[in-house]
Backbone as numpy.savetxt, mean C-alpha at the origin, in Angstrom:
# Nx Ny Nz CAx CAy CAz Cx Cy Cz
-21.98 -15.24 -14.12 -20.62 -15.44 -13.63 -19.79 -14.17 -13.79
-20.02 -13.43 -14.88 -19.26 -12.20 -15.10 -19.53 -11.16 -14.02
-20.78 -11.08 -13.58 -21.12 -10.11 -12.53 -20.41 -10.49 -11.23
-20.36 -11.77 -10.91 -19.67 -12.23 -9.70 -18.18 -11.90 -9.77
-17.56 -12.18 -10.91 -16.14 -11.85 -11.08 -15.91 -10.34 -10.99
-16.83 -9.57 -11.56 -16.73 -8.11 -11.46 -16.80 -7.66 -10.00
-17.75 -8.19 -9.25 -17.92 -7.80 -7.84 -16.70 -8.21 -7.02
-16.22 -9.42 -7.22 -15.01 -9.87 -6.50 -13.83 -8.98 -6.87
-13.68 -8.69 -8.16 -12.60 -7.81 -8.61 -12.70 -6.43 -8.01
-13.91 -5.88 -7.95 -14.13 -4.56 -7.37 -13.76 -4.56 -5.88
-14.18 -5.59 -5.16 -13.84 -5.69 -3.74 -12.33 -5.81 -3.53
-11.68 -6.60 -4.39 -10.22 -6.70 -4.30 -9.55 -5.36 -4.57
-10.10 -4.61 -5.51 -9.57 -3.28 -5.79 -9.70 -2.37 -4.58
-10.87 -2.38 -3.98 -11.12 -1.53 -2.82 -10.19 -1.90 -1.66
-10.08 -3.19 -1.38 -9.19 -3.65 -0.31 -7.73 -3.36 -0.67
-7.40 -3.43 -1.95 -6.04 -3.11 -2.39 -5.67 -1.66 -2.11
-6.61 -0.75 -2.34 -6.35 0.66 -2.03 -6.19 0.83 -0.52
-7.05 0.19 0.26 -6.90 0.24 1.72 -5.57 -0.38 2.16
-5.16 -1.43 1.47 -3.91 -2.11 1.78 -2.69 -1.26 1.53
-2.85 -0.17 0.82 -1.74 0.76 0.64 -1.32 1.38 1.96
-2.27 1.50 2.88 -2.01 2.14 4.17 -1.85 1.13 5.30
-2.44 -0.02 5.17 -2.41 -1.03 6.23 -1.25 -1.98 6.00
-0.35 -2.12 6.97 0.86 -2.91 6.73 0.61 -4.41 6.57
-0.50 -4.92 7.04 -0.74 -6.37 6.96 -1.44 -6.79 5.67
-1.93 -5.82 4.89 -2.65 -6.14 3.66 -1.79 -5.72 2.47
-1.44 -6.66 1.59 -0.62 -6.31 0.42 -1.45 -5.60 -0.66
-1.45 -4.29 -0.66 -2.31 -3.50 -1.53 -2.16 -3.76 -3.02
-1.00 -3.49 -3.62 -0.87 -3.68 -5.07 -1.13 -5.11 -5.55
-0.67 -6.16 -4.85 -1.01 -7.50 -5.32 -2.52 -7.79 -5.29
-3.22 -7.29 -4.27 -4.67 -7.48 -4.23 -5.35 -6.71 -5.36
-4.85 -5.50 -5.62 -5.41 -4.73 -6.75 -5.17 -5.47 -8.06
-4.00 -6.08 -8.20 -3.72 -6.83 -9.41 -4.66 -8.03 -9.53
-4.95 -8.69 -8.42 -5.91 -9.81 -8.46 -7.29 -9.32 -8.89
-7.64 -8.09 -8.51 -8.89 -7.50 -8.97 -8.91 -7.34 -10.48
-7.78 -6.87 -11.02 -7.67 -6.77 -12.49 -7.81 -8.15 -13.13
-7.15 -9.13 -12.53 -7.20 -10.49 -13.07 -8.63 -11.01 -13.09
-9.38 -10.76 -12.03 -10.79 -11.18 -11.99 -11.58 -10.55 -13.14
-11.33 -9.26 -13.38 -12.03 -8.58 -14.46 -11.69 -9.21 -15.81
-10.43 -9.54 -16.00 -10.02 -10.13 -17.27 -10.45 -11.59 -17.41
-10.84 -12.23 -16.32 -11.38 -13.59 -16.40 -12.83 -13.61 -16.85
-13.48 -12.44 -16.87 -14.85 -12.41 -17.38 -14.82 -12.68 -18.88
-15.94 -13.15 -19.39 -16.04 -13.39 -20.83 -16.18 -12.07 -21.59
-16.58 -11.03 -20.89 -16.85 -9.74 -21.54 -15.57 -8.99 -21.90
-14.57 -9.05 -21.06 -13.34 -8.27 -21.28 -12.33 -9.16 -22.01
-11.87 -8.71 -23.18 -10.91 -9.52 -23.94 -9.57 -9.63 -23.20
-8.93 -10.77 -23.37 -7.64 -11.01 -22.72 -6.61 -9.99 -23.19
-5.80 -9.52 -22.24 -4.67 -8.65 -22.55 -3.53 -9.09 -21.63
-2.82 -10.12 -22.06 -1.79 -10.71 -21.23 -0.61 -9.77 -21.04
-0.39 -8.88 -22.00 0.69 -7.89 -21.83 0.38 -6.96 -20.66
-0.83 -6.45 -20.63 -1.22 -5.56 -19.52 -1.14 -6.30 -18.19
-1.67 -7.51 -18.14 -1.63 -8.27 -16.90 -0.19 -8.60 -16.48
0.65 -8.93 -17.43 2.05 -9.24 -17.13 2.81 -8.04 -16.61
2.63 -6.90 -17.27 3.33 -5.68 -16.86 2.83 -5.22 -15.49
1.52 -5.24 -15.28 0.99 -4.80 -13.99 1.39 -5.77 -12.87
1.51 -7.07 -13.18 1.98 -8.03 -12.18 3.44 -7.73 -11.82
4.27 -7.49 -12.82 5.67 -7.17 -12.56 5.80 -5.92 -11.70
5.00 -4.91 -12.00 5.03 -3.67 -11.21 4.59 -3.94 -9.77
3.54 -4.74 -9.60 3.06 -5.07 -8.25 4.14 -5.80 -7.45
4.84 -6.72 -8.08 5.91 -7.45 -7.39 7.05 -6.51 -7.03
7.43 -5.64 -7.95 8.51 -4.68 -7.68 8.13 -3.75 -6.54
6.88 -3.29 -6.51 6.44 -2.39 -5.44 6.46 -3.10 -4.09
6.08 -4.38 -4.05 6.13 -5.13 -2.80 7.57 -5.24 -2.31
8.49 -5.53 -3.20 9.90 -5.61 -2.83 10.42 -4.25 -2.37
10.07 -3.20 -3.11 10.51 -1.85 -2.75 9.93 -1.39 -1.42
8.76 -1.91 -1.06 8.14 -1.54 0.21 8.97 -2.01 1.40
9.77 -3.03 1.20 10.68 -3.47 2.26 12.00 -2.71 2.22
12.41 -2.31 1.05 13.71 -1.65 0.89 13.65 -0.17 1.26
12.61 0.54 0.83 12.53 1.99 1.01 12.57 2.43 2.47
11.73 1.87 3.37 11.81 2.32 4.76 13.16 2.03 5.41
13.73 0.87 5.09 15.04 0.55 5.65 16.11 1.51 5.13
16.01 1.84 3.84 16.97 2.79 3.27 16.81 4.17 3.87
15.58 4.60 4.09 15.34 5.90 4.71 15.88 5.95 6.12
15.66 4.88 6.86 16.16 4.81 8.23 17.68 4.81 8.25
18.27 3.99 7.39 19.73 3.91 7.35 20.35 5.23 6.91
19.73 5.88 5.94 20.23 7.16 5.41 20.29 8.24 6.49
19.32 8.20 7.41 19.26 9.20 8.47 19.83 8.69 9.78
20.56 7.57 9.73 21.24 7.07 10.92 20.36 6.29 11.87
19.29 5.73 11.39 18.36 5.01 12.25 18.68 3.54 12.37
17.81 2.84 13.08 18.00 1.42 13.34 16.70 0.66 13.07
16.76 -0.63 13.32 15.56 -1.46 13.19 14.50 -1.05 14.21
14.94 -0.46 15.31 13.99 0.01 16.32 13.08 1.10 15.73
13.65 1.94 14.90 12.86 2.99 14.25 11.85 2.42 13.28
12.25 1.40 12.54 11.34 0.76 11.59 10.21 0.07 12.36
10.55 -0.66 13.40 9.53 -1.32 14.21 8.63 -0.30 14.88
9.21 0.78 15.36 8.41 1.83 15.98 7.41 2.43 15.01
7.84 2.63 13.76 6.94 3.16 12.73 5.77 2.21 12.50
6.05 0.94 12.39 4.99 -0.05 12.17 4.03 -0.12 13.36
4.59 -0.14 14.55 3.74 -0.17 15.75 2.90 1.11 15.84
3.52 2.24 15.50 2.78 3.51 15.49 1.62 3.48 14.51
1.82 2.87 13.35 0.74 2.77 12.37 -0.40 1.90 12.90
-0.05 0.81 13.54 -1.07 -0.06 14.11 -1.84 0.69 15.20
-1.14 1.46 16.02 -1.80 2.27 17.05 -2.74 3.30 16.42
-2.33 3.85 15.29 -3.18 4.83 14.60 -4.50 4.19 14.16
-4.44 2.93 13.78 -5.65 2.24 13.33 -6.52 1.80 14.51
-5.89 1.42 15.61 -6.63 0.94 16.77 -7.17 2.09 17.61
-6.36 3.15 17.77 -6.75 4.31 18.59 -6.77 5.56 17.72
-7.87 5.84 17.05 -7.92 7.01 16.15 -8.07 8.33 16.92
-7.16 8.58 17.84 -7.22 9.78 18.68 -7.05 11.05 17.84
-6.12 11.02 16.90 -5.82 12.20 16.10 -6.62 12.24 14.79
-7.59 11.38 14.65 -8.41 11.36 13.44 -7.60 10.93 12.23
-7.84 11.57 11.11 -7.15 11.24 9.86 -5.65 11.49 9.98
-5.27 12.50 10.75 -3.84 12.83 10.89 -3.09 11.80 11.73
-3.82 10.95 12.43 -3.20 9.91 13.25 -2.35 8.96 12.44
-2.73 8.73 11.18 -1.97 7.82 10.33 -0.60 8.43 9.98
-0.45 9.73 10.20 0.84 10.39 9.99 1.56 10.59 11.34
0.82 10.98 12.36 1.42 11.32 13.66 1.92 10.08 14.39
1.09 9.03 14.48 1.47 7.85 15.25 2.72 7.14 14.72
2.88 6.94 13.40 4.11 6.30 12.94 5.36 7.12 13.28
5.24 8.45 13.21 6.40 9.28 13.56 6.73 9.13 15.05
5.69 9.17 15.89 5.89 8.99 17.34 6.51 7.62 17.61
5.98 6.61 16.93 6.52 5.26 17.10 7.97 5.16 16.69
8.32 5.79 15.57 9.72 5.77 15.13 10.61 6.49 16.14
10.14 7.61 16.65 10.92 8.37 17.63 11.13 7.56 18.91
10.05 6.95 19.41 10.16 6.15 20.64 11.08 4.95 20.39
10.95 4.33 19.23 11.82 3.21 18.90 13.28 3.62 18.88
13.56 4.77 18.33 14.94 5.26 18.29 15.42 5.70 19.67
14.51 6.21 20.49 14.90 6.60 21.86 15.25 5.35 22.68
14.59 4.25 22.41 14.94 3.00 23.09 16.34 2.57 22.67
16.69 2.81 21.43 17.99 2.40 20.90 19.08 3.45 21.09
18.76 4.71 21.03 19.74 5.79 21.09 19.58 6.58 22.39
20.61 7.30 22.75 20.56 8.10 23.97 20.22 9.56 23.64
20.77 10.07 22.58 20.63 11.49 22.24 19.32 11.78 21.52
18.60 12.79 21.99 17.31 13.16 21.40 17.44 13.59 19.94
18.46 14.37 19.65 18.63 14.91 18.30 18.83 13.78 17.28
19.68 12.83 17.62 19.92 11.70 16.72 18.67 10.84 16.57
17.95 10.63 17.68 16.72 9.84 17.63 15.67 10.53 16.75
15.59 11.84 16.86 14.64 12.61 16.05 14.99 12.52 14.57
16.27 12.64 14.27 16.73 12.55 12.88 16.45 11.15 12.31
16.76 10.11 13.07 16.53 8.75 12.62 15.04 8.47 12.49
14.25 8.99 13.41 12.80 8.80 13.34 12.25 9.47 12.09
12.78 10.64 11.76 12.35 11.32 10.55 12.68 10.49 9.31
13.87 9.90 9.28 14.25 9.05 8.14 13.37 7.82 8.01
13.10 7.19 9.12 12.22 6.02 9.11 10.82 6.41 8.67
10.35 7.50 9.20 9.02 7.99 8.85 8.95 8.39 7.37
9.99 9.05 6.87 10.03 9.45 5.46 10.02 8.23 4.55
10.76 7.20 4.93 10.75 5.95 4.16 9.39 5.30 4.16
8.73 5.32 5.32 7.37 4.77 5.42 6.41 5.52 4.52
6.47 6.86 4.57 5.57 7.67 3.73 5.82 7.44 2.24
7.08 7.32 1.87 7.43 7.09 0.46 6.87 5.76 -0.02
7.07 4.70 0.77 6.55 3.39 0.40 5.03 3.38 0.34
4.40 4.03 1.30 2.94 4.10 1.33 2.41 4.85 0.12
3.04 5.96 -0.21 2.62 6.75 -1.36 2.77 5.95 -2.65
3.87 5.24 -2.77 4.10 4.42 -3.96 3.03 3.34 -4.09
2.72 2.64 -2.99 1.68 1.60 -3.03 0.32 2.21 -3.36
0.03 3.37 -2.79 -1.26 4.02 -3.03 -1.41 4.41 -4.50
-0.36 4.98 -5.08 -0.42 5.39 -6.49 -0.66 4.18 -7.38
0.07 3.12 -7.14 -0.10 1.91 -7.97 -1.51 1.34 -7.81
-2.00 1.26 -6.58 -3.35 0.71 -6.35 -4.41 1.58 -7.03
-4.25 2.90 -6.98 -5.23 3.79 -7.61 -5.15 3.68 -9.14
-3.95 3.57 -9.67 -3.81 3.40 -11.13 -4.48 2.08 -11.56
-4.25 1.02 -10.80 -4.89 -0.26 -11.13 -6.41 -0.15 -11.03
-6.88 0.58 -10.03 -8.33 0.80 -9.89 -8.86 1.58 -11.09
-8.08 2.56 -11.55 -8.47 3.32 -12.74 -8.56 2.44 -13.97
-7.61 1.55 -14.14 -7.64 0.61 -15.27 -8.88 -0.28 -15.15
-9.14 -0.75 -13.94 -10.30 -1.60 -13.69 -11.59 -0.89 -14.08
-11.75 0.33 -13.60 -12.98 1.08 -13.88 -13.10 1.40 -15.37
-11.99 1.75 -15.99 -12.00 2.05 -17.41 -12.45 0.84 -18.24
-11.86 -0.31 -17.94 -12.23 -1.53 -18.67 -13.66 -1.95 -18.36
-14.05 -1.85 -17.10 -15.42 -2.22 -16.72 -16.43 -1.30 -17.40
-16.10 -0.02 -17.51 -17.01 0.93 -18.16 -17.10 0.63 -19.66
-15.97 0.34 -20.26 -15.95 0.06 -21.69 -16.79 -1.18 -22.03
-16.72 -2.19 -21.18 -17.40 -3.45 -21.45 -18.61 -3.67 -20.52
-19.18 -2.58 -20.03 -20.30 -2.67 -19.06 -21.50 -3.41 -19.65
-21.78 -3.20 -20.91 -22.92 -3.86 -21.54 -22.78 -5.36 -21.54
-21.55 -5.84 -21.79 -21.31 -7.29 -21.83 -21.21 -7.88 -20.43
-20.66 -7.12 -19.47 -20.51 -7.63 -18.10 -21.88 -7.79 -17.43
-22.73 -6.79 -17.59 -24.00 -6.79 -16.90 -25.16 -7.28 -17.77
-24.82 -8.06 -18.74 -25.83 -8.62 -19.64 -26.56 -9.74 -18.91
-27.87 -9.73 -18.98 -28.68 -10.75 -18.30 -29.22 -11.75 -19.25
């Protein structure tokens, strides 16, 4: 049973890191569930403080992921069109990998710009608002990625420490 929980936890960790970039997958909460699976094994001793603190951080990051892009857009004079454009641009980056790895950066910016052009008349203002929306998106994504990687590090550290007990046959 411990090996199954370890494998499920590892998969949740992996998907959690991917979820840092994909808007439909909640990265940090999935990473936290991976930690929870690891702590449900008989091999790893309970640490409710660690689980509680990491859960609180995951919840805060999810909330901040909604606030940061909107704040970035508002700060640079943008609108909801810019936020929607950024999200649509990210989805396009995943569906049409024309620009390769850089597409995950280029498409959201293009989407934000087009969204702002639909809402605004002036190119300069649309560009500024698109930059704000894009900056907010990058900040939120970076924050989710850091948290997911830190949780993955905790997972690997604990799994390595208790590897003998987890993989005991």
